[in-house]
N, C-alpha and C positions, 0 to 999 in steps of 0.2 A: 292175449285171450283168443284163442281159437274160434272161429265162428263169429267174431264180433259183428261182422256184416256177412250175408250169406253170399257165398262165392260165385253162385250163378247169376245173382243180381249185379254183383261187382262186374264181372265178365261182361254181361249186357250192358252196363254203363261205358264200360271201355269200348265197346264195339259201335256205341252210338254217340261217342265224343270225338274230339279232336285228336288225331293220332300224332305222336311224336314223330318228328323227322329222323332220317337216318343216322345223323350225328349224335341225337341223344339216345338213340337205340344202341349206337355202339358205345357211347359212354356207361350206359348202364351195364352193358356185357364187361367192359373194362373194369368197372367198379366192384363186380361181383367177382372177378377173377384175381383183382390185386388187393382190394381194401379189406381191412378188418371192419366187421360190423356193417356189411353192404346195405342191410335193410334201413340204414340211416338215410339212405338216398330217396328222395322223394320219386314218386312214380307218375306215370303219364297222366293219371285223373288229377293229381295235385299240380302237376305242371301245368295242364291246360287251365286250371282253376286259377293258379296265380298270374299266369299270362292274361287271363281275362280281367282278373282284378286291375292290373295295371292299366289296360286299356280303359276299362270303365271309370276309373278314378282319373285318366288322363294324367298320369303320373309322369314327371320328367326327372325327378331324382329320388332314388330308392336306396335305403339302408338295409342290408341284410347282416344278420348276427349268425354266423354258421355256415360255413362256406360247403364243406365237406368236397366232394369231387366236382361241384358245380353245375349240377342238373338244375336246380332252381334258379340260379343266378341266369343261366342261359335262357331259361324259360321267360324269366321277367324281362330280360334285356332285349328280347324279341318284341315285347310289348312296348317298349320305349320308342319314342321318336328318335329320329337319326342323332339329333343332338342330346339325347337323354344321357343320364348317367347313373350307375349302380355301383354303390361302394359295398363291397362284402368283406366281413371279418371273420379271421379264423387263426389259430396258432398250431394246427396240425400239421406239421411239414411232411408228414407221411403221405397225405393226400392232396395237399396242394400242388405239388407238381402235375397231378392228373388234371386237375381244374385249370391250371394255367395252359396245358397242352391243348384242351379242347376250346378253350377261350380263343387261342390263337387260330384254330382251324374254323371258328365259326364266324359267319358274316355279322354277328352281333358282338362279338367279344370286344371290339373296341371301345364298347359301351361301359365295360366293367373294369373296376380297379379293386385290387386285393389290397387290404391293410392286414397285415401281419401282426400278430401279437394277442395278448389279452384284450378282449372286446371291451371288459370293463374299463380299461384303460385309454383304448382307442376312441371311445365314445365320449370320454372326456375333451378330447381334443379337437373333433369334428364340429364343423359348423352347419348348422341347418340353414334353411329349412328343408325336410325332406317331405315328400308327398305320401310315401309309403314306407313303413318299416316292416321287415319280415323276420321275426325270431324263430330260429330253429338250431339252438345250440345246448349246451348242458343244462338241464333243467333245474339243477340247484340254485343256478345264478338268474333265472328268469327274472325275478322281482328286480334285481340290481339292474339287468338289462333294460326292463322295462321303464325304470325311474330315470335311467340316463338317456333314454332313446325319446321319451315322451316330451320333453322341452325341445328336442330338435325337430319334432314333428309340427308341420304348418297347421293352424286352426282347420278343423275339418279333415285333416289328413287321416290315415288309416294304419293302424298297427295289426298286423296278421300274426298271431302266436300259434305255432303248430303244436300238436301233441296234447291239446289241453283236456282230453277225456282219457289219454293214457290207456287206450285199448279198454276202457271201463275200470281200470285199477283205481280212478278216483274214488269209487263206491266203497272201496275197501282197501285203502292204502296201507302197505306193509313196508315196501322198500323206501329208502330216503329218496329216490327219484319221485315214487308215487307221492310221498307227503310233500315233495317239494312242488309239484303240479297243483295239489290241493292248496298249498299255501298262495301260489301265483293266482289261481282262479278267485280265491277268496279276496286277495288283495285288489285285483281288477274289479271284482263285483262291488266293493265297498268304495270305489274310487269315484268321488262325485265330479271330477274334472273331465269325465269321458262318458260317452255311450258305448255300450258293450252287448254283444251277442255271442254265444258260444253256438256253432253249427259243428255237424258231424260230416266229415268225409273220409272214407277209408279206400286205401289202394294197396292191394297186396304187392310185395310184402311189407312195403312202407306204411306207416300209420299216420293218417294226418286228420286231427280233429281240431278245428280252429277256434280260437277266441279271436273275434274281430273287434277292434277297439277304435272309435273316432274321438279324436281331440274336440273337445267343444271350444267354441270360438272366444269364451270369456278367460281361458285360462293365460 
């Protein structure tokens, strides 16, 4: 949805936020040159937001569903302590080599482990607890990812789900992906096991509107 956030305001936000380092800038260039649907990559505002979430929550273990070319994983890994770990799940062998190559070059890449394959199966094999979970994969499976990830989340841990406003399409859902996001939002909104809040954050050309979910201690 063009104009979802005013471009001038967005540019102002970028100019007054933490800037990405040279490696992240290069990764963006490579993604747009080599990957299909490069807009799936999170941008500098989202990356800075995720890194800050890691630091604010003092996370030591992170689970990411949806690696793509690795931008978000690198941002979150930077926020982890030296002995922290980030497990990222993806099955797209067309883009994972890009992510791997940049992980190897990054001073934070040693904290990242890639789990290849269908994340719905991977999540059943992983052991928690995780301090933070980031969901940013196919929208049709969001509810499945959420339900499999929630038991792995520590009490008062945080799930950040990307694209939950879907550029405003949730107000008039037409495509299956639109409807999938609507179903996910309703599912979380009605989940009494968690505390939740939907926040807006847009970064051109990537779009990130987050649903932040905290697991209640009694679960």
